[in-house]
Jmol script that loads the backbone (N, CA, C; Angstrom):
load data "model"
ATOM      1  N   MET A   1      92.933-104.402 -22.345  1.00  0.00           N
ATOM      2  CA  MET A   1      91.874-103.759 -21.592  1.00  0.00           C
ATOM      3  C   MET A   1      90.804-104.329 -22.463  1.00  0.00           C
ATOM      4  N   THR A   2      89.727-104.392 -21.542  1.00  0.00           N
ATOM      5  CA  THR A   2      88.516-104.935 -22.032  1.00  0.00           C
ATOM      6  C   THR A   2      87.820-103.655 -22.826  1.00  0.00           C
ATOM      7  N   THR A   3      87.237-103.963 -24.128  1.00  0.00           N
ATOM      8  CA  THR A   3      86.008-103.144 -24.625  1.00  0.00           C
ATOM      9  C   THR A   3      84.750-103.521 -24.416  1.00  0.00           C
ATOM     10  N   LEU A   4      83.979-102.890 -23.879  1.00  0.00           N
ATOM     11  CA  LEU A   4      82.404-103.181 -23.705  1.00  0.00           C
ATOM     12  C   LEU A   4      81.468-102.523 -24.924  1.00  0.00           C
ATOM     13  N   LYS A   5      80.996-103.272 -25.288  1.00  0.00           N
ATOM     14  CA  LYS A   5      79.650-102.662 -26.269  1.00  0.00           C
ATOM     15  C   LYS A   5      78.209-102.042 -25.388  1.00  0.00           C
ATOM     16  N   PHE A   6      78.151-100.918 -25.221  1.00  0.00           N
ATOM     17  CA  PHE A   6      77.068-100.298 -24.852  1.00  0.00           C
ATOM     18  C   PHE A   6      75.668-100.636 -25.468  1.00  0.00           C
ATOM     19  N   ILE A   7      74.666-101.348 -24.655  1.00  0.00           N
ATOM     20  CA  ILE A   7      73.402-101.858 -25.384  1.00  0.00           C
ATOM     21  C   ILE A   7      72.359-100.734 -24.930  1.00  0.00           C
ATOM     22  N   GLY A   8      72.267-100.573 -23.493  1.00  0.00           N
ATOM     23  CA  GLY A   8      71.289 -99.443 -23.482  1.00  0.00           C
ATOM     24  C   GLY A   8      71.192 -98.982 -21.824  1.00  0.00           C
ATOM     25  N   LYS A   9      70.744 -98.016 -21.456  1.00  0.00           N
ATOM     26  CA  LYS A   9      70.414 -97.559 -20.374  1.00  0.00           C
ATOM     27  C   LYS A   9      68.766 -97.687 -19.711  1.00  0.00           C
ATOM     28  N   ASP A  10      68.665 -97.688 -18.616  1.00  0.00           N
ATOM     29  CA  ASP A  10      67.278 -97.668 -17.957  1.00  0.00           C
ATOM     30  C   ASP A  10      66.598 -96.380 -18.641  1.00  0.00           C
ATOM     31  N   PRO A  11      65.746 -96.516 -19.560  1.00  0.00           N
ATOM     32  CA  PRO A  11      65.006 -95.246 -20.117  1.00  0.00           C
ATOM     33  C   PRO A  11      64.192 -94.323 -18.987  1.00  0.00           C
ATOM     34  N   GLY A  12      64.174 -95.200 -17.779  1.00  0.00           N
ATOM     35  CA  GLY A  12      63.146 -94.068 -16.743  1.00  0.00           C
ATOM     36  C   GLY A  12      64.023 -93.898 -15.479  1.00  0.00           C
ATOM     37  N   SER A  13      65.112 -93.898 -15.638  1.00  0.00           N
ATOM     38  CA  SER A  13      66.206 -93.394 -14.808  1.00  0.00           C
ATOM     39  C   SER A  13      66.997 -92.333 -15.026  1.00  0.00           C
ATOM     40  N   ASP A  14      67.335 -91.759 -14.051  1.00  0.00           N
ATOM     41  CA  ASP A  14      68.413 -90.584 -13.991  1.00  0.00           C
ATOM     42  C   ASP A  14      69.452 -91.083 -15.000  1.00  0.00           C
ATOM     43  N   THR A  15      69.905 -90.559 -15.770  1.00  0.00           N
ATOM     44  CA  THR A  15      70.819 -90.962 -16.759  1.00  0.00           C
ATOM     45  C   THR A  15      72.282 -90.767 -16.418  1.00  0.00           C
ATOM     46  N   LYS A  16      72.459 -90.416 -14.949  1.00  0.00           N
ATOM     47  CA  LYS A  16      73.852 -90.211 -14.561  1.00  0.00           C
ATOM     48  C   LYS A  16      74.385 -91.571 -13.611  1.00  0.00           C
ATOM     49  N   GLY A  17      73.151 -92.184 -13.251  1.00  0.00           N
ATOM     50  CA  GLY A  17      73.373 -93.485 -12.376  1.00  0.00           C
ATOM     51  C   GLY A  17      72.158 -94.631 -12.787  1.00  0.00           C
ATOM     52  N   SER A  18      71.913 -94.856 -13.703  1.00  0.00           N
ATOM     53  CA  SER A  18      70.813 -95.501 -13.996  1.00  0.00           C
ATOM     54  C   SER A  18      71.341 -96.753 -14.522  1.00  0.00           C
ATOM     55  N   PRO A  19      70.633 -98.078 -14.103  1.00  0.00           N
ATOM     56  CA  PRO A  19      70.910 -99.223 -14.501  1.00  0.00           C
ATOM     57  C   PRO A  19      71.435 -99.215 -16.167  1.00  0.00           C
ATOM     58  N   THR A  20      72.524-100.082 -16.515  1.00  0.00           N
ATOM     59  CA  THR A  20      72.990-100.272 -17.866  1.00  0.00           C
ATOM     60  C   THR A  20      73.233-101.494 -18.020  1.00  0.00           C
ATOM     61  N   VAL A  21      73.361-101.896 -19.402  1.00  0.00           N
ATOM     62  CA  VAL A  21      73.816-103.321 -20.014  1.00  0.00           C
ATOM     63  C   VAL A  21      74.598-102.984 -21.011  1.00  0.00           C
ATOM     64  N   PHE A  22      75.871-103.538 -20.996  1.00  0.00           N
ATOM     65  CA  PHE A  22      76.867-103.982 -21.899  1.00  0.00           C
ATOM     66  C   PHE A  22      77.004-105.223 -22.437  1.00  0.00           C
ATOM     67  N   VAL A  23      77.671-105.608 -23.515  1.00  0.00           N
ATOM     68  CA  VAL A  23      78.078-107.150 -23.869  1.00  0.00           C
ATOM     69  C   VAL A  23      79.667-106.706 -24.267  1.00  0.00           C
ATOM     70  N   ASP A  24      80.420-107.795 -23.505  1.00  0.00           N
ATOM     71  CA  ASP A  24      81.878-107.788 -23.742  1.00  0.00           C
ATOM     72  C   ASP A  24      81.818-108.652 -25.190  1.00  0.00           C
ATOM     73  N   PRO A  25      82.430-108.305 -26.391  1.00  0.00           N
ATOM     74  CA  PRO A  25      82.058-108.601 -27.787  1.00  0.00           C
ATOM     75  C   PRO A  25      82.954-109.890 -27.498  1.00  0.00           C
ATOM     76  N   SER A  26      84.324-109.654 -26.860  1.00  0.00           N
ATOM     77  CA  SER A  26      85.301-110.723 -26.902  1.00  0.00           C
ATOM     78  C   SER A  26      84.933-112.103 -26.227  1.00  0.00           C
ATOM     79  N   THR A  27      83.889-112.077 -25.501  1.00  0.00           N
ATOM     80  CA  THR A  27      83.571-113.152 -24.638  1.00  0.00           C
ATOM     81  C   THR A  27      82.127-113.790 -24.528  1.00  0.00           C
ATOM     82  N   ALA A  28      81.325-112.694 -24.750  1.00  0.00           N
ATOM     83  CA  ALA A  28      79.846-112.637 -25.242  1.00  0.00           C
ATOM     84  C   ALA A  28      79.442-112.411 -23.958  1.00  0.00           C
ATOM     85  N   ASP A  29      80.154-112.292 -22.675  1.00  0.00           N
ATOM     86  CA  ASP A  29      79.487-111.803 -21.629  1.00  0.00           C
ATOM     87  C   ASP A  29      78.593-110.681 -21.500  1.00  0.00           C
ATOM     88  N   LEU A  30      77.474-110.712 -20.452  1.00  0.00           N
ATOM     89  CA  LEU A  30      76.546-109.688 -20.381  1.00  0.00           C
ATOM     90  C   LEU A  30      77.303-108.825 -19.041  1.00  0.00           C
ATOM     91  N   VAL A  31      77.382-107.616 -19.258  1.00  0.00           N
ATOM     92  CA  VAL A  31      77.807-106.604 -17.913  1.00  0.00           C
ATOM     93  C   VAL A  31      76.722-105.852 -17.569  1.00  0.00           C
ATOM     94  N   ILE A  32      76.534-106.072 -16.241  1.00  0.00           N
ATOM     95  CA  ILE A  32      74.949-105.474 -16.081  1.00  0.00           C
ATOM     96  C   ILE A  32      75.539-104.381 -14.557  1.00  0.00           C
ATOM     97  N   GLN A  33      74.848-103.202 -14.869  1.00  0.00           N
ATOM     98  CA  GLN A  33      74.964-102.190 -13.656  1.00  0.00           C
ATOM     99  C   GLN A  33      73.855-102.164 -13.377  1.00  0.00           C
ATOM    100  N   GLY A  34      73.219-102.375 -12.113  1.00  0.00           N
ATOM    101  CA  GLY A  34      72.069-102.472 -11.413  1.00  0.00           C
ATOM    102  C   GLY A  34      72.107-101.628 -10.326  1.00  0.00           C
ATOM    103  N   TRP A  35      70.745-101.508  -9.626  1.00  0.00           N
ATOM    104  CA  TRP A  35      70.630-101.415  -8.239  1.00  0.00           C
ATOM    105  C   TRP A  35      70.987-102.358  -7.445  1.00  0.00           C
ATOM    106  N   LYS A  36      71.743-101.997  -6.384  1.00  0.00           N
ATOM    107  CA  LYS A  36      72.018-102.989  -5.318  1.00  0.00           C
ATOM    108  C   LYS A  36      70.771-103.444  -4.701  1.00  0.00           C
ATOM    109  N   ALA A  37      70.776-104.989  -4.439  1.00  0.00           N
ATOM    110  CA  ALA A  37      69.725-105.764  -4.166  1.00  0.00           C
ATOM    111  C   ALA A  37      69.374-105.287  -2.599  1.00  0.00           C
ATOM    112  N   ASP A  38      68.020-105.301  -2.047  1.00  0.00           N
ATOM    113  CA  ASP A  38      68.089-105.113  -0.621  1.00  0.00           C
ATOM    114  C   ASP A  38      68.188-106.380   0.051  1.00  0.00           C
ATOM    115  N   GLU A  39      68.306-106.404   1.257  1.00  0.00           N
ATOM    116  CA  GLU A  39      68.374-107.516   2.188  1.00  0.00           C
ATOM    117  C   GLU A  39      67.280-108.530   2.009  1.00  0.00           C
ATOM    118  N   ASP A  40      66.189-108.385   1.843  1.00  0.00           N
ATOM    119  CA  ASP A  40      65.133-109.347   1.510  1.00  0.00           C
ATOM    120  C   ASP A  40      65.395-110.107   0.350  1.00  0.00           C
ATOM    121  N   THR A  41      65.807-109.370  -0.760  1.00  0.00           N
ATOM    122  CA  THR A  41      66.071-110.081  -2.222  1.00  0.00           C
ATOM    123  C   THR A  41      67.040-110.828  -1.775  1.00  0.00           C
ATOM    124  N   LEU A  42      68.356-110.243  -0.883  1.00  0.00           N
ATOM    125  CA  LEU A  42      69.556-110.998  -0.861  1.00  0.00           C
ATOM    126  C   LEU A  42      69.276-112.400   0.092  1.00  0.00           C
ATOM    127  N   SER A  43      68.226-112.233   0.666  1.00  0.00           N
ATOM    128  CA  SER A  43      67.949-113.350   1.570  1.00  0.00           C
ATOM    129  C   SER A  43      67.165-114.529   0.946  1.00  0.00           C
ATOM    130  N   VAL A  44      66.316-114.215  -0.230  1.00  0.00           N
ATOM    131  CA  VAL A  44      65.841-115.155  -1.043  1.00  0.00           C
ATOM    132  C   VAL A  44      66.805-115.717  -1.904  1.00  0.00           C
ATOM    133  N   CYS A  45      67.812-114.859  -2.468  1.00  0.00           N
ATOM    134  CA  CYS A  45      68.735-115.690  -3.350  1.00  0.00           C
ATOM    135  C   CYS A  45      69.597-116.693  -2.486  1.00  0.00           C
ATOM    136  N   ARG A  46      70.107-116.359  -1.320  1.00  0.00           N
ATOM    137  CA  ARG A  46      70.757-116.822  -0.299  1.00  0.00           C
ATOM    138  C   ARG A  46      70.252-118.629  -0.030  1.00  0.00           C
ATOM    139  N   GLU A  47      68.837-118.369  -0.249  1.00  0.00           N
ATOM    140  CA  GLU A  47      68.116-119.791   0.262  1.00  0.00           C
ATOM    141  C   GLU A  47      68.531-120.757  -1.149  1.00  0.00           C
ATOM    142  N   LEU A  48      68.945-120.384  -2.052  1.00  0.00           N
ATOM    143  CA  LEU A  48      69.369-121.021  -3.438  1.00  0.00           C
ATOM    144  C   LEU A  48      70.858-121.853  -3.022  1.00  0.00           C
ATOM    145  N   GLY A  49      71.615-120.790  -2.365  1.00  0.00           N
ATOM    146  CA  GLY A  49      72.794-120.979  -2.065  1.00  0.00           C
ATOM    147  C   GLY A  49      73.914-120.114  -1.632  1.00  0.00           C
ATOM    148  N   ASP A  50      74.997-120.277  -1.574  1.00  0.00           N
ATOM    149  CA  ASP A  50      75.886-118.840  -0.983  1.00  0.00           C
ATOM    150  C   ASP A  50      76.068-117.768  -2.117  1.00  0.00           C
ATOM    151  N   LEU A  51      76.382-116.805  -1.382  1.00  0.00           N
ATOM    152  CA  LEU A  51      76.800-115.470  -2.281  1.00  0.00           C
ATOM    153  C   LEU A  51      78.146-115.114  -2.067  1.00  0.00           C
ATOM    154  N   PRO A  52      79.112-115.353  -2.935  1.00  0.00           N
ATOM    155  CA  PRO A  52      80.532-115.291  -2.543  1.00  0.00           C
ATOM    156  C   PRO A  52      80.774-114.165  -2.553  1.00  0.00           C
ATOM    157  N   ASP A  53      81.617-113.488  -1.601  1.00  0.00           N
ATOM    158  CA  ASP A  53      82.378-111.946  -1.779  1.00  0.00           C
ATOM    159  C   ASP A  53      82.528-111.459  -3.209  1.00  0.00           C
ATOM    160  N   HIS A  54      82.998-112.045  -4.099  1.00  0.00           N
ATOM    161  CA  HIS A  54      83.282-111.911  -5.462  1.00  0.00           C
ATOM    162  C   HIS A  54      81.981-111.472  -6.208  1.00  0.00           C
ATOM    163  N   GLU A  55      80.740-112.089  -5.761  1.00  0.00           N
ATOM    164  CA  GLU A  55      79.482-111.905  -6.526  1.00  0.00           C
ATOM    165  C   GLU A  55      78.609-110.883  -6.015  1.00  0.00           C
ATOM    166  N   ALA A  56      77.744-110.461  -6.903  1.00  0.00           N
ATOM    167  CA  ALA A  56      76.616-109.534  -6.289  1.00  0.00           C
ATOM    168  C   ALA A  56      75.478-109.572  -6.883  1.00  0.00           C
ATOM    169  N   VAL A  57      74.367-109.508  -6.444  1.00  0.00           N
ATOM    170  CA  VAL A  57      72.817-109.576  -6.824  1.00  0.00           C
ATOM    171  C   VAL A  57      72.429-107.781  -7.161  1.00  0.00           C
ATOM    172  N   VAL A  58      71.963-107.794  -8.302  1.00  0.00           N
ATOM    173  CA  VAL A  58      71.700-106.460  -8.665  1.00  0.00           C
ATOM    174  C   VAL A  58      70.010-106.692  -9.238  1.00  0.00           C
ATOM    175  N   ARG A  59      69.688-105.642  -9.303  1.00  0.00           N
ATOM    176  CA  ARG A  59      68.106-105.487  -9.763  1.00  0.00           C
ATOM    177  C   ARG A  59      67.723-104.646 -10.541  1.00  0.00           C
ATOM    178  N   LEU A  60      67.278-104.852 -11.704  1.00  0.00           N
ATOM    179  CA  LEU A  60      67.269-104.114 -12.917  1.00  0.00           C
ATOM    180  C   LEU A  60      65.347-103.680 -13.245  1.00  0.00           C
ATOM    181  N   PRO A  61      64.933-102.902 -13.653  1.00  0.00           N
ATOM    182  CA  PRO A  61      63.393-102.567 -13.661  1.00  0.00           C
ATOM    183  C   PRO A  61      63.018-103.442 -15.059  1.00  0.00           C
ATOM    184  N   ALA A  62      61.585-103.919 -14.904  1.00  0.00           N
ATOM    185  CA  ALA A  62      61.180-104.584 -15.909  1.00  0.00           C
ATOM    186  C   ALA A  62      61.170-103.922 -17.221  1.00  0.00           C
ATOM    187  N   ARG A  63      61.064-102.362 -17.115  1.00  0.00           N
ATOM    188  CA  ARG A  63      61.247-101.767 -18.380  1.00  0.00           C
ATOM    189  C   ARG A  63      62.337-101.887 -18.988  1.00  0.00           C
ATOM    190  N   MET A  64      63.678-102.762 -18.618  1.00  0.00           N
ATOM    191  CA  MET A  64      64.621-103.022 -19.226  1.00  0.00           C
ATOM    192  C   MET A  64      64.712-104.218 -19.913  1.00  0.00           C
ATOM    193  N   ILE A  65      63.712-105.011 -19.981  1.00  0.00           N
ATOM    194  CA  ILE A  65      63.327-106.173 -20.826  1.00  0.00           C
ATOM    195  C   ILE A  65      63.976-106.061 -22.431  1.00  0.00           C
ATOM    196  N   GLU A  66      63.413-105.119 -22.820  1.00  0.00           N
ATOM    197  CA  GLU A  66      63.869-104.984 -24.504  1.00  0.00           C
ATOM    198  C   GLU A  66      65.374-104.584 -24.344  1.00  0.00           C
ATOM    199  N   ILE A  67      66.053-103.988 -23.559  1.00  0.00           N
ATOM    200  CA  ILE A  67      67.539-103.840 -23.537  1.00  0.00           C
ATOM    201  C   ILE A  67      68.127-104.950 -23.476  1.00  0.00           C
ATOM    202  N   LEU A  68      67.537-105.710 -22.343  1.00  0.00           N
ATOM    203  CA  LEU A  68      68.017-107.127 -22.171  1.00  0.00           C
ATOM    204  C   LEU A  68      68.359-108.207 -23.383  1.00  0.00           C
ATOM    205  N   ARG A  69      66.975-107.952 -23.978  1.00  0.00           N
ATOM    206  CA  ARG A  69      66.811-108.881 -25.050  1.00  0.00           C
ATOM    207  C   ARG A  69      67.918-108.408 -26.347  1.00  0.00           C
ATOM    208  N   LYS A  70      68.087-107.199 -26.191  1.00  0.00           N
ATOM    209  CA  LYS A  70      69.016-106.582 -27.443  1.00  0.00           C
ATOM    210  C   LYS A  70      70.425-107.148 -26.953  1.00  0.00           C
ATOM    211  N   ALA A  71      70.844-107.340 -25.752  1.00  0.00           N
ATOM    212  CA  ALA A  71      72.215-107.703 -25.173  1.00  0.00           C
ATOM    213  C   ALA A  71      72.455-108.957 -25.459  1.00  0.00           C
ATOM    214  N   CYS A  72      70.969-110.055 -25.261  1.00  0.00           N
ATOM    215  CA  CYS A  72      71.296-111.257 -25.357  1.00  0.00           C
ATOM    216  C   CYS A  72      71.446-111.585 -26.810  1.00  0.00           C
ATOM    217  N   ASP A  73      70.737-110.970 -27.701  1.00  0.00           N
ATOM    218  CA  ASP A  73      70.952-111.237 -29.345  1.00  0.00           C
ATOM    219  C   ASP A  73      72.393-110.971 -29.492  1.00  0.00           C
ATOM    220  N   ASP A  74      72.846-109.862 -29.100  1.00  0.00           N
ATOM    221  CA  ASP A  74      74.264-109.189 -29.535  1.00  0.00           C
ATOM    222  C   ASP A  74      75.279-110.558 -28.882  1.00  0.00           C
ATOM    223  N   ALA A  75      74.951-110.585 -27.764  1.00  0.00           N
ATOM    224  CA  ALA A  75      76.031-111.750 -27.300  1.00  0.00           C
ATOM    225  C   ALA A  75      75.984-113.283 -28.002  1.00  0.00           C
ATOM    226  N   GLU A  76      74.673-113.585 -28.422  1.00  0.00           N
ATOM    227  CA  GLU A  76      74.783-114.617 -29.265  1.00  0.00           C
ATOM    228  C   GLU A  76      75.245-114.717 -30.486  1.00  0.00           C
ATOM    229  N   ARG A  77      75.196-113.320 -31.156  1.00  0.00           N
ATOM    230  CA  ARG A  77      75.740-113.300 -32.371  1.00  0.00           C
ATOM    231  C   ARG A  77      77.444-113.341 -32.419  1.00  0.00           C
ATOM    232  N   ALA A  78      77.870-112.693 -31.340  1.00  0.00           N
ATOM    233  CA  ALA A  78      79.336-112.799 -30.942  1.00  0.00           C
ATOM    234  C   ALA A  78      80.158-113.913 -30.926  1.00  0.00           C
ATOM    235  N   HIS A  79      79.300-115.160 -30.808  1.00  0.00           N
ATOM    236  CA  HIS A  79      79.826-116.259 -30.738  1.00  0.00           C
ATOM    237  C   HIS A  79      79.452-117.192 -31.894  1.00  0.00           C
ATOM    238  N   LEU A  80      79.206-116.639 -33.040  1.00  0.00           N
ATOM    239  CA  LEU A  80      78.574-117.257 -34.410  1.00  0.00           C
ATOM    240  C   LEU A  80      79.901-117.339 -34.925  1.00  0.00           C
TER     241      LEU A  80
END
end "model"
wireframe off; spacefill off
backbone 0.3
color backbone group
């Protein structure tokens, strides 16, 4: 069973369904819960290549930048 380290939730969202960031300490992978991308966003992403069925595009608000930085720092430390 994978254990994820909780990093933070969107401080401006309802806490029950807000975008959230985790780090998997065993792999240093970032795990992101975010808003489903709208069709316009998906269309732009598809211009760069296919979007396989096993992948998703999510959107996080800019106010989560500090949370993402912390996640990246934790992930980087996990591999040291």
